[in-house]
N, C-alpha and C positions, 0 to 999 in steps of 0.2 A: 295606164301604161301607154305613154305617148310614143310616137314614131322614133324619136331620139332615144328613148329608153329601150325600145325594142332593138335598135342597132347596137346599143351598149350591151344588152343581154346576149346578142349574137357574138359580140367580141369576146365575152366571158366564155361562151360555149366553144370558141375556137381554141381556147388555151389548152384543154386536155387533149384535143386532136393534135395540136402542135407538139405537145410533150411526147405523146405516143409515137408520132412519126419521127421526131428527132431522136428519141431513144432507140427506136428500131434502126435508124441509120447508123448511129454510133456503134451498134452491135453487129449489124450485118454488112454495112457499107454499100447497100443497094441505093443507087441514085434516085430511084423513084421516091423513097422515103425522104430524102433530102429535099427534093423538089416540092413534095407535099408540105413538109415542115416550113420551107421558105415561103411557099404561097400562103399558108395559114398565118405565119408571123407578119408578112408584108400586108396582108388584107386587114388584120386586126390593127396594125399601125395606121393604115390609111383611114380605116373607119373611125379611129379616134378623132380625127379632124371632121369627119362627116357628121357624127352625132352631135359634136359641138356646134357645127354650122347650122344644123337643123334646129337645135335647141334655141340658139340665139335669134335666128332670122324668122323662125315661125312661132316664137314665144312659147316654147315648150320646156323652159327651165323649171325643174322640179326638185324637191328635196330628195326624192329617190335617185334622180339623175346625178345630183351632187355627190351622193354616196357611191353609186355604181361606177361612175366614170373613172375616178382615181383607183377604185378597186380593180377594175379591168386592166388598167395600166400596170399596177403592181403585180397582179397575177401573171400577166404576160412576161414582163421583164424579169421578175425574180425567177420564174420557172426556166426562162431561157439562160439566164446568167448562172444559176445553180447547175443546170444540166451541162453547160459548156465549161463550167469552172471545176467541177469535181469528177467528171467522167474522163478517164484516161484512155479513151479509145484512140486508134491511130488515124481516124478518118478526118477529123477536124481539129483545128488548133484549139488549145486551151485558153480560156480567158485567164489572165493573171490572177493569182489567188488574192493579191492585195486589192485588186479592183472588186472582186467578189466580196471581200471583207468590208470595203468601204460602203458598197451598196446595201448589204445586209445589215450592217451596223447602223447606218442612217435610218433605214426603214424601221428597224427595231426600236430605235430611239423615238421616231415619230409615232409609232404605234403606242408606246408607253405614254408619251406626252398626250396624245389624243385621249387615251383612257383616263389619265389624271384630270384633264380639262372636262371631259364628259362627266366624270364622277363628281367633280366640284361644282360645275356650272349647269350641267344638265343638257347643254346644247353646244355643239362644236361647229364653228364656222371656219372651213378650210379656205385660206386665201392663197392660191398659187402665186409664186413669185417668178420673175423672168429667169433668175438663175436656176430655179427648179425645172422650168420648162426646157432650158438649154441642156441641163443634165439629162433629162428624159430623151431629148433628141440625140444626144451623143451616145447614150446607152443603146438606143435603137440602131443607130448607125453602126456601132461596134458589132452588135449581134448579126446584122445584115452583112457586114464586111466578112465575117467568119463563115456565115452560111453560104455566101456566094464564092467562098474560097479565094477571095482576092488577096488574102494575107500571104498566100503562097507566092504571089508576084511582088508584093509590097510588104515584106515582113516588118519593116520599121514603122510603117503606118499603123499597124495594130498596136504597137507599144505606145505611140503618141496619142492615139485615139483613147486607149485605156487610161492614160495619164490625165488627159483633159477631162474625160468623163469623171474620173475619180476626184479631181480638183473641184469641178462644178458640183458634184454630188456632195462633197464635204462642206462647201460653202453654203449650199442650199439647206443642208442640215442645221448649220449654225444659225442661219436666218430664221428658219422655222422655230428653232429652240428659243431664240431671242424673242420672237413674236409670241410664242406660247407663254414665256415668263412674263412678258408685258401684260398679256391678257389676264393671267392669273393674279398678277400683282395689283391689278385694278379692281379685282372682285372682292366684295366684302369678306369672303371667307378667309382671305389672306391676312386679315387684321387679327390682332390678339383677341382671344375670346374673353380674357379677364384682365383688362387694362389695370396697371398699377394705379392706386389712388394718388392724388396730388400730394406733395409733401406739405406737412404743417408749417405754417408761418410762424 
């Protein structure tokens, strides 16, 4: 358990605290809960860069870290997007349902694809792409924009942030899908098990 992995585990532990405080605020409207949820989400987002920095610069990259880091990202963002997308409380703006669908659809597709690759090849190497990283940054920005209530002053910005995040999320999903198909296509298991015999001359 390296220092980088300990930071990542702490990020995972922040997720249930964030969800509880966010749900409490959506039901009660007490500002203390919103501030606590905002602090937890912001801390987990910042620590995403911290554990990556520690892992790279102190040579602490590990297989556990490669699994835990994207897991922590997904848990944090999906919990935030679902909470803000399906809760119809009056205290915070709702995330557009089409944005929620785009994020959940892509992540479900990636989960199925990773399962197929793992079942077929036994080992999954996740290669993050720049578009996927941009999608994650836009998703984090959108959630922070709502938690800070900036959308009440700039309502049109919320729409364009959601639109941009949806576009980058969709494109990254297609890139990961293409990469996964390419990896599977190069594996021997994708070849016919009983090739047809050559025709008689």
